[in-house]
N, C-alpha and C positions, 0 to 999 in steps of 0.2 A: 883587515884589509879586503878594500872593492874588487867586486866579481866574484868571493869566494867558497860562495855558496848560492842557487839560484828556489826564487819558492817560489811554486807556481800556488796562482787566488782563479777562480772558480771568478766573471765577470756579474755586479752584482745588473742584479735592471731600475730602471731611478723607474723614481714614484713620476705619477704624473703630475702634473701643476696645474691650478686653476687661476682663473681671471674674477673678482671680482668686482663688479665696471656698483661708479656715482657712488662710495665708498664714505664716510661722513668726515666731517675737517678737522675733527677729534676721534677719534678712530690714529696709533700706529704701532706699529709691529710688537711691540710690549702687548697692547692691553689687546688687540687681533681676538687672540685667538681663547681668550673667558669672556670675551665680548659673543666669538661668535657660537661659543659652546653652550651658553646660557640664556640667547636669543631664542633659540634654533634648538629648543631641547624634543624633541620631537620630532627631531631627526637618531637622533641617538649615538652623540661622533665621542669618542674615549678623547682626552686631553694631550692623545700619544698622531692620533691619527690628520692630526695638524701639524705645518707648521708656516706657522708667515714667510713670506721670500723676502717682497720688499711693495713699499707703497711708488708709483710714480705718475704723476698726475698729466692729462691725454694733451688734444692741443685743443681741446675746450674750454682749459685750467680743473676739470670735476679729478678727485685722482680714485684713483684703484687702485687692488692689495693686489695681489698674488699672491699666489699658496699651492707646495707642497702635499700632500694626500697619498692616502693609500687609494687604487683600487674601487672596494671598498662603498668610501664616505665617498669618488669619484661621479659614484651612480647613485648615492645619494643626493647629491645639490645641483646635477645632473637638471635643465628641465624641471625647475622648483624658485620663489625665490625668498632669497634668502632676505632675514631679518637682520640688518642693523643699525643702531639708533634709531629712530625714525622712519626709514630710506626704508624701503623692498628693493635690495637689487636685485640684481643677475648676475644670478656662474656660466663661465661659453671654457673651453680649454683653450691653456695658454700653448700655445706653441716656435717657437724658437725654429728658426734653418737657421745656418750660417752658411753664406753667398756658394759657397766652393760644394753646397747640397742644391745650392735653385740651378746652378753653372748646372751639375753634372744632370738633373730633373728639366729643365731650357733642353740640349740636350739630344734627351731618346728621347721628348715630347712634342717639341716642334715648336716651343712654344716661345712670341717675341719678349726678347729681348728688354730686365722689369727692370732694370735701373737708369 
């Protein structure tokens, strides 16, 4: 029956996400992890350090890849160019804010309305 036992658990922290800009058109979610590890071997990345999340096109029709990494891998990627195919791609923090969070920030800082 529902509600008879209560089990406590500690919340886990989320891994940071990075966005990789201008990835090649041939790249997909299935081969992204292997391609990143193979072509950027100097960064010493393990297979479990990278989790590709999704690909999307921006308004300029360029493909961008969002990956989830651990903190140490994030530090390896930031500030460096990443090799993918014949491209040298930039990586940056990928931050998403929900509308409620933006409104709370605006009310506390008195920023102009964003929407």
